[in-house]
TITORDREN-289439 format. One record per residue (C-alpha): x, y negated, z negated. Coordinates in steps of 0.25 Angstrom, whole numbers, padded with zeros to 4 digits, always signed. Layout:
<rs>
XYZ ...
</rs>
This chain:
<rs>
+0067-0125-0092 +0065-0137-0084 +0055-0136-0072 +0059-0135-0058 +0058-0148-0051 +0045-0149-0044 +0040-0161-0035 +0025-0160-0035 +0018-0164-0022 +0007-0174-0023 -0005-0169-0030 -0015-0161-0021 -0024-0149-0023 -0018-0135-0023 -0018-0127-0011 -0018-0139-0001 -0007-0145+0007 -0003-0160+0006 -0010-0169+0016 -0002-0172+0029 -0001-0185+0035 -0013-0188+0044 -0021-0176+0038 -0036-0176+0037 -0041-0180+0023 -0043-0169+0012 -0056-0162+0012 -0067-0168+0002 -0070-0161-0011 -0079-0149-0009 -0072-0144+0004 -0067-0130+0004 -0053-0129+0000 -0042-0124+0010 -0035-0111+0009 -0022-0112+0001 -0012-0111+0013 +0000-0115+0005 -0002-0113-0010 +0005-0122-0020 +0011-0113-0031 +0018-0117-0044 +0028-0108-0050 +0033-0110-0064 +0044-0102-0071 +0056-0107-0080 +0066-0097-0073 +0072-0103-0060 +0074-0089-0054 +0060-0084-0057 +0054-0098-0052 +0063-0097-0039 +0058-0082-0036 +0043-0087-0038 +0045-0099-0029 +0051-0090-0018 +0039-0080-0019 +0029-0092-0018 +0036-0098-0006 +0036-0085+0001 +0020-0086+0000 +0021-0100+0007 +0017-0107-0006 +0021-0121-0010 +0028-0118-0023 +0031-0127-0035 +0040-0123-0047 +0041-0127-0061 +0051-0122-0072 +0042-0123-0084 +0027-0123-0088 +0027-0137-0092 +0032-0142-0079 +0022-0133-0072 +0010-0140-0080 +0016-0153-0077 +0017-0150-0062 +0003-0145-0061 -0002-0158-0068 +0002-0166-0056 -0001-0156-0045 -0009-0143-0043 -0005-0129-0036 -0012-0117-0032 -0005-0107-0041 +0004-0107-0053 +0014-0096-0056 +0019-0098-0070 +0030-0090-0078 +0025-0085-0091 +0038-0086-0099 +0042-0100-0099 +0048-0108-0111 +0039-0119-0118 +0027-0118-0109 +0025-0103-0104 +0016-0098-0093 +0004-0096-0102 +0004-0110-0107 +0005-0115-0092 -0007-0107-0089 -0015-0112-0101 -0011-0126-0098 -0015-0125-0083 -0028-0118-0085 -0033-0128-0096 -0031-0140-0086 -0043-0141-0076 -0034-0146-0066 -0025-0134-0065 -0034-0123-0071 -0037-0117-0057 -0023-0115-0053 -0020-0100-0054 -0008-0096-0062 +0001-0084-0061 +0009-0081-0073 +0023-0074-0071 +0029-0065-0082 +0040-0056-0083 +0034-0047-0094 +0024-0038-0088 +0022-0031-0102 +0018-0043-0109 +0005-0044-0116 +0003-0058-0112 +0000-0055-0098 -0015-0057-0100 -0012-0070-0107 -0010-0078-0094 -0023-0072-0088 -0031-0076-0100 -0025-0090-0099 -0030-0091-0085 -0018-0086-0077 -0021-0079-0063 -0011-0068-0063 +0003-0064-0067 +0016-0061-0060 +0028-0053-0066 +0043-0056-0065 +0050-0054-0056 +0039-0059-0047 +0037-0050-0035 +0034-0058-0022 +0023-0049-0017 +0016-0049-0030 +0018-0064-0031 +0011-0066-0017 -0001-0057-0021 -0004-0064-0034 -0001-0078-0029 -0011-0075-0017 -0021-0070-0027 -0020-0083-0036 -0021-0092-0024 -0033-0085-0018 -0040-0087-0032 -0036-0102-0032 -0042-0104-0018 -0055-0097-0022 -0055-0105-0035 -0053-0118-0027 -0064-0114-0017 -0074-0112-0028 -0071-0125-0035 -0074-0132-0022 -0087-0124-0020 -0091-0128-0034 -0093-0142-0028 -0102-0137-0017 -0117-0138-0016 -0126-0128-0022 -0128-0120-0009 -0114-0115-0010 -0115-0109-0024 -0116-0095-0019 -0103-0096-0012 -0097-0101-0025 -0102-0089-0033 -0096-0079-0022 -0083-0086-0023 -0083-0086-0038 -0086-0071-0038 -0074-0069-0028 -0065-0076-0038 -0070-0068-0050 -0068-0055-0042 -0054-0060-0038 -0050-0063-0052 -0055-0050-0057 -0047-0043-0047 -0034-0051-0051 -0036-0048-0066 -0038-0033-0063 -0025-0033-0054 -0017-0041-0065 -0021-0031-0076 -0018-0019-0067 -0004-0024-0064 -0002-0026-0079 -0007-0013-0083 +0002-0006-0072 +0014-0013-0077 +0011-0008-0091 +0008+0006-0086 +0021+0006-0079 +0029+0003-0091 +0021+0014-0099 +0024+0024-0088 +0039+0021-0089 +0038+0023-0104 +0032+0037-0104 +0040+0042-0092 +0052+0047-0100 +0044+0053-0112 +0036+0061-0103 +0048+0066-0095 +0054+0070-0108 +0041+0078-0112 +0041+0085-0099 +0055+0089-0101 +0053+0094-0115 +0040+0102-0110 +0048+0109-0099 +0059+0113-0109 +0048+0119-0118 +0041+0126-0107 +0054+0133-0104 +0055+0139-0118 +0054+0154-0118 +0050+0155-0133 +0036+0148-0131 +0024+0157-0131 +0015+0157-0119 +0004+0148-0125 +0015+0137-0128 +0021+0139-0115 +0008+0137-0107 +0005+0125-0116 +0018+0118-0113 +0017+0121-0098 +0003+0114-0098 +0009+0102-0106 +0021+0102-0096 +0011+0102-0084 +0003+0090-0090 +0015+0082-0093 +0021+0084-0079 +0008+0079-0073 +0008+0067-0082 +0023+0065-0078 +0020+0066-0063 +0008+0056-0065 +0018+0046-0072 +0028+0047-0061 +0018+0043-0051 +0013+0031-0059 +0028+0027-0061 +0030+0028-0046 +0020+0016-0044 +0020+0009-0057 +0036+0007-0058 +0042-0001-0047 +0053+0006-0040 +0067+0000-0041 +0073+0005-0028 +0069+0012-0016 +0069+0027-0016 +0065+0039-0007 +0050+0041-0007 +0042+0052-0002 +0029+0045+0001 +0021+0058+0001 +0024+0060-0014 +0021+0045-0017 +0008+0046-0011 +0005+0059-0018 +0009+0052-0031 -0001+0040-0029 -0013+0049-0025 -0010+0057-0038 -0011+0044-0046 -0024+0041-0039 -0030+0055-0041 -0040+0051-0052 -0046+0040-0042 -0047+0050-0031 -0054+0060-0040 -0063+0049-0046 -0068+0044-0032 -0068+0058-0026 -0058+0054-0016 -0051+0065-0008 -0036+0063-0006 -0030+0069+0007 -0015+0068+0007 -0006+0071+0019 +0008+0067+0014 +0021+0071+0021 +0031+0074+0010 +0043+0072+0019 +0041+0058+0021 +0051+0049+0014 +0053+0034+0012 +0063+0025+0005 +0056+0014-0004 +0050+0009-0017 +0042+0021-0023 +0033+0012-0032 +0030+0002-0022 +0026+0012-0011 +0018+0020-0022 +0010+0007-0025 +0007+0004-0010 +0001+0019-0009 -0007+0017-0022 -0013+0004-0017 -0017+0011-0004 -0023+0023-0011 -0031+0014-0021 -0036+0006-0009 -0041+0020-0002 -0047+0024-0016 -0055+0011-0017 -0060+0013-0003 -0068+0025-0009 -0071+0019-0023 -0085+0012-0019 -0090+0026-0019 -0088+0027-0034 -0082+0038-0042 -0087+0052-0038 -0090+0057-0052 -0098+0045-0055 -0106+0046-0042 -0110+0061-0045 -0114+0059-0059 -0123+0047-0055 -0130+0056-0045 -0129+0070-0047 -0138+0073-0035 -0128+0066-0025 -0122+0076-0016 -0107+0078-0016 -0100+0072-0004 -0097+0083+0007 -0082+0085+0008 -0083+0085+0023 -0089+0071+0024 -0076+0063+0026 -0084+0050+0026 -0090+0052+0012 -0078+0059+0005 -0068+0049+0001 -0054+0053+0006 -0041+0046+0005 -0029+0052+0013 -0014+0049+0010 -0004+0052+0021 +0011+0051+0022 +0019+0053+0034 +0031+0048+0042 +0029+0043+0056 +0041+0039+0066 +0042+0025+0060 +0035+0025+0046 +0032+0032+0033 +0017+0032+0033 +0008+0033+0021 -0007+0032+0024 -0019+0031+0014 -0032+0033+0021 -0047+0033+0016 -0060+0036+0022 -0067+0024+0014 -0075+0013+0020 -0063+0007+0027 -0058-0007+0028 -0066-0017+0037 -0058-0022+0049 -0061-0037+0045 -0054-0035+0032 -0042-0026+0036 -0032-0037+0036 -0037-0044+0023 -0035-0031+0015 -0020-0034+0014 -0023-0048+0008 -0020-0048-0007 -0033-0047-0016 -0042-0045-0004 -0052-0034-0006 -0066-0030-0002 -0067-0023-0016 -0073-0028-0029 -0065-0031-0041 -0056-0026-0047 -0050-0023-0033 -0041-0034-0029 -0036-0030-0015 -0021-0031-0019 -0018-0016-0016 -0017-0017-0001 -0009-0030-0001 +0001-0024-0011 +0002-0011-0003 +0005-0018+0010 +0015-0027+0003 +0023-0015-0004 +0023-0008+0010 +0028-0020+0017 +0039-0023+0007 +0044-0009+0010 +0044-0012+0025 +0031-0005+0029 +0017-0008+0032 +0003-0004+0028 -0007-0002+0039 -0022-0001+0038 -0032+0006+0047 -0047+0006+0044 -0052+0014+0050 -0040+0023+0050 -0039+0037+0057 -0048+0047+0051 -0051+0037+0039 -0057+0024+0035 -0044+0017+0031 -0030+0020+0032 -0018+0013+0026 -0004+0016+0031 +0009+0013+0024 +0020+0013+0035 +0034+0013+0029 +0047+0012+0037 +0054+0025+0037 +0067+0023+0029 +0070+0037+0024 +0080+0045+0032 +0077+0060+0034 +0088+0068+0027 +0099+0074+0035 +0097+0088+0041 +0103+0099+0032 +0116+0104+0037 +0112+0118+0040 +0100+0113+0048 +0110+0106+0058 +0114+0114+0071 +0126+0122+0070 +0134+0113+0079 +0130+0100+0072 +0132+0107+0058 +0147+0110+0062 +0149+0096+0068 +0144+0090+0055 +0152+0099+0046 +0165+0096+0054 +0162+0081+0053 +0160+0082+0038 +0174+0090+0037 +0181+0079+0045 +0176+0068+0037 +0180+0075+0024 +0194+0078+0030 +0195+0063+0034 +0192+0058+0020 +0202+0068+0014 +0213+0062+0024 +0209+0047+0021 +0210+0048+0006 +0225+0050+0005 +0227+0039+0015 +0218+0030+0006 +0226+0033-0006 +0239+0030+0001 
</rs>
């Protein structure tokens, strides 16, 4: 397919704006590069609709977007001008995305441009091939604007760090320590991105596997239930079947919880947040036990909300993981006690030493509230605004810091907000998901109405029914 017409501007370094008339001269070599304020991004796809969608996503990020409709035209464009990032579709005729990636990485002039590959086949075994060729990350079709924003931000941050390192390599010897620190920061960041990429691929494969075993497991449960009800079985066989049925039921419940967060909801539904929080804490039960964390739940089962179950479940899971990570520096309880058997067990009444996470669900006058609290070290005031930035983290790899950013994005997409208080009331850190009330309370049962109102409602209902009977013959005539 022919490429989309692109008029390249005059050649200049990526991440910089063109010179204005009367502007001061450009800084000399060795000066610290400016932050990328309006990134230059090249989008490559042979499908016009997909290219248009990707271009709209990039324009929403205030990016200067260029488009090409084939791999060869993209290589030709980059031979004349540079960009800060290239987003390339994998499946293209003649020169596919892998070949584009290989060509750009073998050219010293374009080797430092981060490349995000776009694929529509999430089950393909070739997903790691692009990473081996030097690609920075992957996007899946159809491209989700929020995911695109996170991954583009990460790629541009890496590009900025790499450019800064290249400039510092020309600096005097006294700046070598700063260069080494920056190199370590880049290595840690790449490690976190690789881990995140693998976790996403593994999660997608797990969701497919869970979907495949759901129906066989349900059929096995139904068959066991029929066998248990057979009166001809002796007591020993009956007890064995009851035990097997109980174990299968436990597996089925766990499978249901995994499906609720691994498979995207296709439509909104009535959700009881208390049940969803209970499911998420059940999934994380092994981690609570491993780190000796006490879980305190105060969940109002009457609270209801309309929304996407899988999305809200993920947001809750992100916040619970964040609370668990606040306590993980202690190390696992079992490991600590085996290392030092003389260590005294922590007293149960010492709330400052005993790790506690509390989950609360309630409804206020204006919001459905889901709170996750912990008594960990807390969040310093100077970084409380930064924690929402994608890939900002105070933890070591493989933690990437994307969880809080994604949780707030999910809640905001549902019309809500996530608030942080550290220190919170009676805790070190409190995250509150505030959702707008959108589930109407059910009407009062007929028999609970006062006698006068019940008689009036009954009379009105009979009048409406009589009116419908009279209007039907008139309509037929």
